[in-house]
N, C-alpha and C positions, 0 to 999 in steps of 0.2 A: 292515556300517555303510554308510549311503548318503552319498555325498559329492556336494555340489552346487557346480558351478563358476559364480561370479558373473561377469557380463559388464559392460562399461562402462555399458551402458544400465541395468543393475540398480543400479549405484552412483549414477548420476544420479537415478534414481527415488527411491533411498533418501534422498538429501540435498535433494531438491526442497522438502520441507516445511520443512526448516531454512532454506533460502534465502528462502522466503516470510516467515519471521519476521524475518530480517535486513532484507529490503526494507521491511517494515512499520516496523521500528525506525528505519531511515534516513529514511523519509518523515515519520514522526512528529517526528524531530529537526529535519528541514528545516522542517516546519510551525511548530515552536516558535520557531526562529530567525526565520522570516518574520513570525510574529506579534509577536515582540519588536521586530523591526526596524520593523514598522508602528507599534507603540506608541511607540517612541522617535522615529521620523522624522515620523509623521503626527499621531498623537494628542497627543504631548508635544513635538513638534518646535519649536513656537514658544517654549514655555517654556524648553526646554534651550538653544535658540539664544540666548535672552536671557541665561541664566546664563553661557554661553560668552563672550558679548560682555562681560559684566560682569567676567569674569576677565581679559579682554584690555585692558579699559579701567579705568584707575585714577582715582577721583574724588579730587581734592585740594582740601581745604577752604582757602579763603583767609580767614584770620581778620580780622574787622573790627577796626580800631583802636578801643579804648574812648575815650570822650570825655575830654577833659582837665578837670582841676579847677583853677580859678584863684582867687586871692584877690580882694578887692574892687577892687584896682588893676590886675588883670590879671597879677599875678605867678603863675607856674606852680607849683602845689603838687603836682600829680600829672600825669605825662606818660607817653608811650610811647616806646620806642626799639627798632629792629630788632636782632636778634642771630642767631647761628647755634648750632645744637646738633647733637651727634652722637647718632644713635639706632640701635638694632638691633631689627629685627622678627623675633621668634622663628619665625614661620611660614615664612620663607624661608631661615633659617640652615641650612647643611649641616654645618658643623663648628664648634660654638660655642667649643670650647677654642682652636682655631686662630684664629678671628676675634678672640677676646678677647686672645690673645697679640699679634696684630698691632696691635690698637687700643691696647693698654696702652703699647706703645713710643712711640706718638705722643702720647697724652693724659696720659702719666705717671700712670696709674691701675693698681693691681694687677690682673692678669688674673683672679684669683680673685674679686675684687670685681665685676668686669664680669659674670662668669658668674652670680654670685649675683643681681645686679640683673636680668638677663635672665630667669633662672628664676623669680624672684619675680614679675616683671611678667607672665610668661606664665600663672602660676598665678592671680594676682589679677585681671588685666585681660583675659586671653585672648591666644592666640598671635598673633592678627592685629594686635594693638595694639603700635605702636612703643614701645620702652622708651628713655627718655632716659638716655644715658650721661654726657654732660657738656654743660653750656650755656656760653654766652658764649665760644665758640671764638675763638682768635686767627686771623689770616689764614693764618699758617703751618700751623696745625692743620687748617684747612679745606682748604688745598691738599694736604696730605699724606693726609688721609682720602679726598679725591676721587681721588687717584692709585691707592689700593688698593681702592676701593669695588667695582670690577667683579670683583675676584678673591674677594670675600667677600660673597656674597648676603645680603641683609637689612641690610647696613650702609648708612646714609644720612646726609647732611648736610642739615638743614632750616633754613629761615629762620623765625623766630618774632618776635612782637611782645611785648616784655616791659614790664610795668607798672613805672614808675619813680617813686620818691618822693624828690625831690632834697633834702628837708629831713630825711630819715631819721626819727629818733625824735620830732621835734617834731610834736605833734598827731596822732600815729599812731592813737590810739583814736578820734579824731573822724573822720579820713579813712577809716580801716579798711584792709583789704587784700583782695586777690583770690587765688583758688586754683582749681585744676583740679577738676572734678567727678570723684569716684571712682566705680567700678563699683557699689559698694553704695549710693551716694546716688541713682543714676539713677531706680530705681523710685519712690523717695520723692518726688523732685522732679517727676517726670512724672505723678504721680497726679492725675487729673482735668484734665490739660492737653490741649487739642486737638492733633491730630497735627502741625500746622504750627508748634506752639509747643514741642514736646517737646525736651528737652535731649539731647545726645549726648555720648558719652565724648570727652574732650578739651576740652569747652567750659569757658570760664573764667567764674567767677561772683564777684560781690562777697560777701564773707563777713561783714564787720562794718562799722560806721560808715556814712559817706556812700556808700561803694562798695556796700554792701548795700542801703541804703534806696533809692537811685536806680539800682540795677543795670540794670533794663530799659532805661531811657533812655540810660545810659552805654554799654551793651553793643553797640548797633548790630546789623547783620545781616551774618552771614558770607557770603562769596561762594563760588563753585565754579569749578574748572578741570578739564579732562578731558585725560588723556594715555594713550597706549598703552604697555603694559608687556609684558615677556617672561614666561616661565614662572617666573622667579625674582623677579618683582615689581619689576624694575628698569625705569626708563623706557627704551623701546626706540626705535630708529630704523627703524620699520616703515613701508613705503609705505602711504599712506592707502588703506584698503580700503572706505571708505564709512561705517565705523562712527562716526567722529568727526563727519563731516558730517551724520549723522542725529541727532546729539545737540544739545541746546540750546547756544547760544553761551556763551562764558565769562561767568559771572555775577560782576560786580565787587562787592566788599564795600561796605557802607554804613557809614561811621564813625558812632559814637555821638554823642549831643549833649554839648556842653560845659556845665559848671556854673561860674558865677561866684558865689563865696561872699561873705558879709558879713565874713568873717575878714580880718584884716590880718596879712600874713606877718611884718612887723617886730615887731608886738606878740607874735606867737607865739614868735618867737625870744627876745625880751626875757623873757617869762614863763618859758619853759623854762630859759633860762640862769640865771635867778634861783632856780628850783627846784634846779638842779644845784649852784649855788654854795652854797646852804644845805643841800644834801643832804636835801631834803624829800621826803616821800612824800605824795601827795595829788592834788588837782586845783584848777584855777583857771578861772573863767569871767568874762569882761568883756562887758558889754552897753551899748548905747545906750538909756537909759531912755525916750527920746523917740520911739522907733519900734520897739523890740524887736530891733534888729539885734545879732547876737552878734559881738563884735569879736575875742575871743581865747578859746581853749578848749584847755587842755593838761592832761595827766596825767603823773604821775611815780611810780615809774619807768616807762619806756616801752620800746618795742621798735622794730626797724627793719622796716617792712612790705615792704621790698625782698626780704627773705629768703623771703617767701611767694609771690612772683610766679611762680616756676617750680618750686616744691616745697621744703618745709622738711624738714630732717633730723629724724629721730625724737628724737635727743638734744636738739636745740634746742627742739623742741616740748615735750618732757618738762620741760625747764628752765622754760619760760614758764608752762606749766599748773600746775606745782608750786610756783611762786614764792609764798611766804607773803604777799607784799605785792601780789598780784593784778595783775601787770604788764599782762595783756590786758584787764582791766576798765576801762570808761569811768567813772571815779569821779565825774565831773561829774553824771551822770544815772543810773548803774547801781547805785551804792551810796548808801544813805541813812544819816545819822548824827544823833545827838542834837545840837541846835544850840547847846547851852551858853548862855552869857550873851548871844549875839546874839539870843536869843528874848526877853530882857528888854525889848527895844524894843517888841514887840507887846503885852506885858503893860502897859507904861507907856501905850501908845496906848489900850488898852482901858479902863484905869482912869481916864484923863483924859476920854475920850469918855463913859463911863458915870457921870461925875461922882463916882466913888469918892474921888478926890483932886483938889485944885486944884494949880496949878503950885508953890504955896508950902507945901503940906502936908508936914510933916516926920515922920520916924520915927526912933527911936533905935536905933542898931546897936552892941551891945556886943561883937560878934564871933561871936554865936551866937543861936539862938532855941530854946526848948524847946516842943515840941508833943507833948502826951501824955507818953509815957515816952521819946521820942526827942529827941536834940539835933541840930539842923540848924546846920551851921557856915557862917560867912562865910569867903571866901578870905583875908581879913585877920584874923589871930588877935586883934589888938588892937581890931578893929572900926573903924567910921567915924564914930561919934558921931551927932549929929542931922543928917540929910540930907533934902533935898527931891528931887523927881524929876530935876532937872538934875544935882545932885551924885550921886545914886544911879546914874544911867547913866554919868556921867563916871568915877566910881570903881568902877563895877560892883559895887555893894553887894548881896550876897545877901539879907541880912536884910530890907532894904526891900522886895524883891520876894517874899520868903516871905510877908510880911504882905499884900501886894497879892493874892497868890494865894489866901490865905484869904478875903479880902474879895470877890474877883471870882467865884471858883469856876471850874472848868474850862470850863463851857459858855460863859460870857461871854468867856473868853480865846479859845476856839475860834472864836467868832463873828467876831472881828476878824482873827485869824491866818489863818483859812481864806479870808476875803475877800481877803487879800493873797497867796493861793496856797500857803500852807504845808500840806503833806500832800496836795497834788493834783498830778497830772501836768500839765506845762506845755503839752504838745502840740507840742513842738519836733520838727522833721522828722528825727530820728535814732532808730532803733529801740532797744528794750529799756530805755526810761525807766521808772523806778520811781516810785511815788506818794509814798513817805514815809508819815507818819501824824500827824494832828492828832486826839488822843483827845477823846472826850466821854463823858458818863455813859452815854448810850445805846450808844455803841460798846463800852464795857467790858461792859455787860450782854449785848449781842448776841454778842460775840466770846468773852468769857471766862466769861460766866454769873455774874458777880460784880458787886455794887454798887460804885460809886465811893467810895473812902475819903477823908475830909477831908484826911488827911496827904498824899495824893498831889497835892493842889493846890500844896503847897510845892515839891516836887521838880520838877514840870512847869513851875512859874512861872519857874524859872531854866534851863529848857531841858534838863533831865534827865528821868528818868521815861520815859514812853511816847512823847514827841514825837520825830519823826524827819523829817529834811528833806534836801535835796540842795543843793549849791553853786548850781545854776541857780535853784532856788526862792528862795534867800536873795538872790541878785543882783537878781532881778526884784522881790522885795518891797521891798528897800531902795531900788531905783531908783524905785519907785512912791512911796515916802515922800519921797524927795528931790524928785520932780516934783510932790509934793502932790496925788496922786490918780491920774493916768492909769496904767493897767496894760496894756501891750501884749503880745500873744502873741510869744514869742521865735521868731526865724527865722534860719536859717543860710544859706539860698539867696537871693541877690540877683537873679540872672537865670539863665534857661536859654537857652543859645545853640545854634544848629544848627552843623553842621560848618564852615559858612562864616562863623561868628561873628556871624550875625544873631540878634537877640533874638527868641526864641519866646515867652517868658513872663517877666514882671517881677513879683516878689513885692512886694506893697504892705503897708504897716504895717496891723495889725489890732488895733484897740482892743478889749480884752476887757471892761474895766469901769473905772469911775472912781468910787471910793467917796466922792469929794468932791462929786459931783453929786446933786441931789435924787432920792430913790427914789420908789416908788409912794405912800409916805405924805407926799411933799413935802419930806422932810428927808434930808440926806446921811447916809450911814452913818458917815463920818468928816469932821468939820468942818475947814475950813482952819486954824482956830485950834489944833486938836489937832495937826495936822501940824506947825505952826510950833513948838509947844512941844517936840515930840519931836525935830524937826530941830535946834533950839537945844541940846538935850541931847546929841545925837550930835556936834555941833560941838565941844562941850567935851571929848569923848573924845580928839580929835586935837589940840585947841588949848588946853584948860584946864590950869591949873597941876598938877592931880592926875589928868589924863587918862591912861588906860591905854595910849594909843598916841600920846602927845604928842611923842615923840622924832623922828618921821620926817616931814619937811616937803618940800613941793614949792615951789621959789622962785616967788613971785608968785601961787600958787594955794592957796586954803584948801579943805580937803576935810573931810568928816564921815564917821564910821564907828563901828563897834563891834567890840571884841575879844570872844572867847569861848574858854573852856577847857572841855573835855569829859572827864570821868572815864570811861574805858572799862574800868576794872578796879576791883572792889570793894575799898575800903580800910577798915581798922579805925580806931577813933577815934585811936589813937596814931600812925597813919600819915598822917593827913590833911595834916599840915604838913611831912612829910618832903620833902626836895629831890627833885623829879621826875626830874632827870637821873641820879640814882644808881640808879634802878630799871632792871630789864631793859626793853629797848625796847618789847616788846609790852605792858608795864604802864604806859607813859607816857601822859600825857594827849594828846588831840588839840587842835590850836590852830585857831581860826577868826578870820578878819578879813573884815569886809564894809564897803565904803566907797563913796562917790560923790563926784564932783568936777565943777565947783566946788560948794561947799556950798550956795550960794544958787540956782544954776540948773544942775543937773547935766547933763553931756554924756556921762558914762561912769560905770558902776557896776561894781564888782569884788567878787567873793566868792572867797576862798581857804580851802581846808581843808588843813592840814598835819598829817598823821597822826603821832602820837607825837612832836610837836614840843614838848610840855610846856606851852606858853603861847600864848594867842591873840596877845599882843603880838609873839611871834617871827615870826608870819606877816605882820605889818603892812608890813615893808619890801618884800616881794615885790609886794604890791598897789600900794604907793607907786611902785615902779619901773615897773610897767605903766602906771599913770596918767600918770606923767611922760613916758614914751615916746609916749603917745597925744597929749598936748598939744604936745610938741615937734614932732611931725609935722604935726598938723592945726590946732593953735591956738597957734603959737609967739608970737603977739602977746600972749598972756596971761601968758607967763613973764617973770620979772624980767630974765633974761638968756638970749639965744638961744645963747650959746656954752658953756653949762654942759655939760661932758662927763661929769661924775660928780656925783651928788647927795651932799650933805654928810651924813656919818654922825654920830651922837651923839658928843660928845667923851668921854663916859664910857659904860660898858656899862649899858644900861637894866636896872633891877632886874626879876627875874622876877615876873610877876603871874599867879597862878592864878585869874583872874576867872571 
């Protein structure tokens, strides 16, 4: 066997090829690192430096105060006030349980609840979004949170501007409420908006009412401030390294414009209190028929918009949205109803103008009328005997108007009712107004594919059937009748003011039409004489011996109006005359009352709908109280006594009238 002894030179030679491989690997690795370094420092250096600076610099939004909303006399209806809130930002939290335990001892909130809030916020809004733990902190709570804030990253105390509604439930549906934009709403709201107009998370928007309609002007423009923060997102005391000096200077927020409404705060309170005292469900609107200004606008039941300002609980939201009486809806314009006997006024006006009847034409009312195989009842079982138009409106005789309906036909009725705005949007500056409905033969053919039936003239002539209207429409129509012609567009805004209270825009009255003036044919649609006959008839409703609203007076001021009762549940023949109050509340009639005052030269017109109140006459005292409050404040010289503190009530309980 041959043995070979290897020398050191042989070993070096043997491993030299392996060393070459290692050298190549090291050089390749170094090249990769150098290339990566070049990519990061040279190619992407500017971009990554920007990102780094952004992590060091925190942009703080300075929320612009929303414009205030004032009544016609400058009384604040909606305002702002500063407050403090405790927040936790999930992105910076190191130990959520420990943070929650510390915070719960100060804010008296269960630590498990805090953990759930933060986890839910991180899931729904993102980890970088601060989660509100508690708002409206006391000074002691603010001081104690500040003492522990440095030990618990992500915990902050922030100042915020909260929307304040000092009158709480009064007029809530008109004023509306504000709420924060959710993450899911952003893409919907930002669709088709330019970049400089896009919304961001945390922005506050008007959701309903005037807050929504005038949101852009009320919102103003938010400002920005810039601060340096440490790795935990906390404001840091770092020596200026030039980053802040390179940024734009602090941008101060621009407050939104203020709105002065035509509303009167005292009338609002009077109307809402009257609703509460009577425990009514419904809506009330009061206008000045001489210029279209809206003086009062309330709904009941109502809600407190303050609960929406910084977030409403799911429990309360569920209660409001599931309320069978639609607490959130603006019944004055969003819900339409059959007008009941208040519609008889338009039928009378049409019949007189069309010369179907004269002021002294009489019809006999035995308490019912038979048409075909169907019996149509009067609200009075014993009937009203022979009545003319004055007596028919005074006593709200159904049979008289059944007969007028047959003689006129629905198209003639619609001609005059539509001219006074029934079944049409009024154009008021609040969103979500419905139009209601004034049917015609063509409407039924187009919409239902059926011909108009003669029997339908009867039910529609007393405001049942297809006819639908809103309180605002009725107030405007009756105001026009009281003024004998002029019909003004309703408006709620009196002036738009800048943050320094200077007038930017003043809303002027807008006359939409005047049926008493000559038309293209040289003749008026409604003559002054026709107006006077109808006005005299409405005067008897509140002042005649058999008037359906004769019990409620204003000392020194005579007013005119019309009651109306609306069946909202089908009744069999044997149930027609049963006592309404004995039925379940959802089966009770609605009550209408529409009035204007003074009767000869009106300065205010009021329409009230009281859902399930059983009788139109039940709603009359609420309208009376609002009119009295208006005259006591603005025209006290018209009242018999200026010292009247309480209006006289009837000495005996007025009989129920299902007119």
